[in-house]
C-alpha positions as a printed Julia matrix, in Angstrom:
292×3 Matrix{Float64}:
  -7.21  -1.0   33.11
  -9.52  -4.06  32.93
 -10.49  -5.24  29.45
 -14.16  -5.1   30.42
 -13.79  -1.38  31.09
 -12.01  -0.78  27.76
 -14.44  -2.82  25.65
 -17.58  -1.38  27.26
 -16.12   2.12  26.88
 -15.46   1.6   23.16
 -18.99   0.25  22.61
 -20.52   3.19  24.5
 -18.52   5.72  22.46
 -19.48   4.03  19.17
 -23.18   4.05  20.07
 -23.03   7.66  21.25
 -21.29   8.88  18.09
 -23.66   6.94  15.83
 -26.76   8.38  17.51
 -25.21  11.85  17.48
 -24.4   11.69  13.78
 -27.93  10.57  12.88
 -29.64  13.12  15.11
 -33.41  13.51  15.04
 -35.44  10.89  16.84
 -32.48   8.5   16.75
 -30.58  10.8   19.09
 -33.67  11.48  21.18
 -34.29   7.76  21.73
 -30.65   7.3   22.8
 -30.93  10.16  25.31
 -34.32   8.84  26.48
 -32.77   5.45  27.28
 -29.94   7.1   29.2
 -32.4    9.31  31.12
 -34.65   6.35  31.93
 -31.77   4.24  33.28
 -30.18   7.22  35.02
 -33.39   8.09  36.84
 -33.79   4.47  37.93
 -30.34   4.66  39.53
 -31.02   8.08  41.03
 -34.24   6.9   42.71
 -32.43   3.83  44.03
 -29.96   6.2   45.71
 -32.87   8.2   47.1
 -34.64   5.12  48.46
 -31.4    4.14  50.23
 -32.0    7.2   52.41
 -35.51   6.08  53.31
 -37.23   8.53  50.93
 -40.3    7.56  48.88
 -40.21   9.62  45.64
 -42.75   9.72  42.81
 -40.41   7.7   40.62
 -42.79   6.44  37.92
 -44.46   9.82  37.46
 -41.13  11.61  37.24
 -39.75   9.13  34.71
 -42.91   9.42  32.58
 -42.94  13.24  32.42
 -39.19  13.26  31.7
 -39.76  11.11  28.62
 -42.55  13.46  27.51
 -40.13  16.36  27.94
 -37.58  14.75  25.61
 -40.24  14.14  22.97
 -41.39  17.76  23.13
 -37.78  18.95  22.83
 -37.6   17.11  19.51
 -40.98  18.31  18.25
 -40.68  21.94  19.32
 -37.86  23.01  21.64
 -39.59  26.36  22.29
 -42.24  24.49  24.29
 -39.78  22.44  26.34
 -39.37  24.92  29.19
 -43.14  24.98  29.71
 -43.04  21.28  30.54
 -40.89  21.77  33.64
 -43.46  23.61  35.82
 -46.3   21.45  34.49
 -44.33  18.29  35.27
 -43.48  19.58  38.74
 -47.16  20.26  39.36
 -48.09  16.72  38.31
 -45.46  15.23  40.6
 -46.71  17.23  43.59
 -50.32  16.36  42.72
 -49.42  12.66  42.67
 -47.6   12.77  46.01
 -50.28  14.82  47.75
 -52.95  12.21  47.05
 -51.02   9.12  48.13
 -52.43   7.02  51.01
 -49.28   7.73  53.01
 -48.63  11.41  53.66
 -45.69  12.63  51.58
 -42.79  14.42  53.22
 -40.71  17.4   52.17
 -37.93  14.96  51.31
 -40.25  12.93  49.06
 -41.28  16.01  47.08
 -37.77  17.49  46.95
 -36.17  14.24  45.79
 -38.8   13.84  43.06
 -38.35  17.39  41.73
 -34.58  16.94  41.89
 -34.92  13.73  39.88
 -36.91  15.64  37.26
 -34.46  18.54  37.11
 -31.14  16.72  37.5
 -31.72  13.58  35.42
 -34.55  14.76  33.15
 -34.58  18.48  32.42
 -30.83  19.16  32.26
 -30.07  16.19  29.93
 -32.9   17.35  27.63
 -30.57  20.14  26.53
 -28.53  17.56  24.63
 -31.55  17.1   22.37
 -31.93  20.86  21.95
 -28.22  21.29  21.23
 -28.14  18.52  18.64
 -31.26  19.89  16.93
 -29.73  23.32  16.21
 -29.98  23.9   12.44
 -30.69  20.19  11.93
 -34.42  19.78  11.39
 -34.43  21.88   8.21
 -31.75  19.74   6.52
 -32.75  16.27   7.71
 -32.53  13.73   4.89
 -33.48  10.5    6.67
 -36.75   9.21   8.14
 -37.63  10.35  11.69
 -35.71  13.6   11.3
 -32.35  11.88  10.87
 -29.38  13.24   8.99
 -26.55  11.69   7.02
 -23.86  13.94   5.47
 -23.98  13.92   1.69
 -20.76  15.91   1.43
 -18.3   13.57   3.14
 -15.63  14.53   0.58
 -15.66  18.17   1.71
 -15.7   17.17   5.36
 -12.97  14.5    5.28
 -10.58  15.72   2.57
 -10.92  19.48   2.95
 -11.73  19.6    6.64
 -14.79  21.74   5.93
 -16.62  21.15   9.2
 -18.81  24.19   8.63
 -20.65  22.12   6.0
 -22.14  20.05   8.83
 -25.14  21.15  10.93
 -24.15  23.43  13.79
 -25.93  21.21  16.28
 -23.88  18.2   15.19
 -20.51  19.95  15.3
 -21.08  21.53  18.71
 -22.44  18.32  20.2
 -19.38  16.37  19.06
 -17.03  19.17  20.14
 -18.65  19.13  23.6
 -18.2   15.35  23.79
 -14.52  15.68  22.85
 -13.94  18.37  25.46
 -15.58  16.24  28.16
 -13.5   13.21  27.15
 -10.32  15.29  27.2
 -11.22  16.61  30.66
 -12.03  13.15  32.03
  -8.96  11.44  30.55
  -6.61  14.27  31.49
  -7.9   14.41  35.06
  -7.72  10.62  35.43
  -4.19  10.18  34.07
  -2.56  13.18  35.76
  -4.47  12.63  38.99
  -3.49   8.97  39.13
   0.22   9.4   38.49
   1.01  12.95  39.63
  -1.87  14.06  41.83
  -0.95  14.83  45.44
  -3.34  17.57  46.58
  -6.86  16.39  47.41
  -9.51  18.45  45.64
 -12.51  17.74  47.87
 -13.6   15.41  50.65
 -16.61  14.55  48.51
 -14.4   12.47  46.21
 -11.07  11.64  47.92
  -9.47  10.28  44.73
  -9.8   13.57  42.85
  -6.83  15.91  43.02
  -6.2   19.56  42.25
  -3.51  18.57  39.75
  -5.9   16.27  37.92
  -8.68  18.87  37.87
  -6.38  21.58  36.5
  -4.99  19.33  33.77
  -8.48  18.07  32.9
  -9.79  21.61  32.44
  -6.66  22.48  30.44
  -7.29  19.49  28.17
 -10.85  20.69  27.59
  -9.6   24.18  26.69
  -7.04  22.79  24.22
  -9.65  20.69  22.43
 -12.09  23.61  22.34
  -9.41  25.88  20.86
  -8.74  23.37  18.08
 -12.47  23.01  17.48
 -13.01  26.78  17.4
 -10.27  27.1   14.76
 -11.67  24.42  12.45
 -15.24  25.67  12.91
 -14.14  29.22  12.06
 -15.76  30.62  15.2
 -15.47  34.38  15.7
 -12.5   35.41  17.85
 -11.54  31.74  18.01
  -8.88  32.16  20.73
 -11.26  33.86  23.14
 -14.28  31.78  22.11
 -12.41  28.47  22.28
 -10.84  29.28  25.64
 -14.17  30.35  27.15
 -16.01  27.31  25.78
 -13.32  24.87  26.92
 -13.17  26.43  30.38
 -16.96  26.3   30.65
 -17.13  22.63  29.67
 -14.15  21.61  31.8
 -15.55  23.21  34.97
 -19.12  21.98  34.33
 -17.8   18.46  33.73
 -15.93  18.52  37.04
 -18.92  19.87  38.96
 -21.15  17.2   37.46
 -18.73  14.51  38.6
 -18.54  15.94  42.13
 -22.33  16.29  42.35
 -22.88  12.63  41.55
 -20.13  11.67  44.01
 -21.97  13.66  46.69
 -25.2   11.75  45.96
 -23.42   8.39  46.19
 -21.61   9.41  49.37
 -24.88  10.42  51.01
 -26.51   7.14  49.94
 -23.51   5.16  51.21
 -22.67   3.4   47.94
 -19.55   3.25  45.76
 -21.3    3.13  42.36
 -24.74   4.24  41.26
 -25.25   0.84  39.6
 -23.56  -2.09  37.88
 -25.01  -1.8   34.39
 -21.77  -1.05  32.51
 -18.95  -3.59  33.08
 -15.92  -1.92  34.59
 -17.62   1.48  34.83
 -20.5    1.08  37.27
 -23.87   2.62  36.5
 -25.21   5.03  33.91
 -24.85   7.99  36.27
 -21.24   7.04  36.94
 -20.51   7.45  33.21
 -22.76  10.39  32.39
 -22.31  12.62  35.44
 -19.85  14.83  33.53
 -22.45  15.45  30.82
 -25.37  16.64  32.95
 -24.41  20.29  33.53
 -22.5   20.8   30.27
 -25.32  20.64  27.69
 -27.4   23.58  29.04
 -24.31  25.78  29.32
 -23.07  24.97  25.83
 -26.56  25.39  24.38
 -26.91  28.91  25.77
 -23.29  29.71  24.94
 -24.09  28.97  21.3
 -27.59  30.48  21.09
 -27.03  33.61  23.22
 -23.39  34.49  22.55
 -22.35  33.05  19.19
 -25.65  33.86  17.5
 -26.0   37.36  18.9
């Protein structure tokens, strides 16, 4: 593995964990940067197909969505139809008549790279705003001794623990699928991404389940075997589908990578595709099932 890939990966993980630990607007700004860069890459893929989307309008309303998620997550879902209306309004009054493809690609850019990632902000904010102890809604654990020496993870905000657990499951799925697929994979999973194998996918999902089981035990989740297995399976499958979806977009646009921003990794979408579908599913898993 090239050193550029290793070093850039370590830096990305360090920045992601730092922003996640702090939470509040620190985490929102980090997600906003990722969304902004990801939408730039997405619209470049769209333009490669001769489509003229409402890129600037979509990017602007997506940033507003992230801000509203931080201020009041209960209002976030109302932004989606309003934002879609604004995008259509913009396209309808352009000098050149917009096409179905222009409108569809714009709404897809809002949903796929704006709305779905906004659930990371909602997930991280669970039980966090009321105990923030830093400016801008940030949080820094004051009970590190309980967390590190006694392993009392329940002392941390639920949003923080589930966000980190989701990250770990995604990493386990990605690493497991990559290693097993590279050295032992023989059965092609899909024509969308020829390098992915059934063996790699199965081991990746298994890795996600194992990490989720460990996390469920240390977080004292109810029925930890069932809960951990279900959560790990959910994250593993969603991670795989996110990867395949982005591969389909690149294949249709006729490019290998969505961009060249991250040395050794490609673009932002190449590195975050596994995260797009996972956050909404985990958020509702926690809020609808674990809190019921």
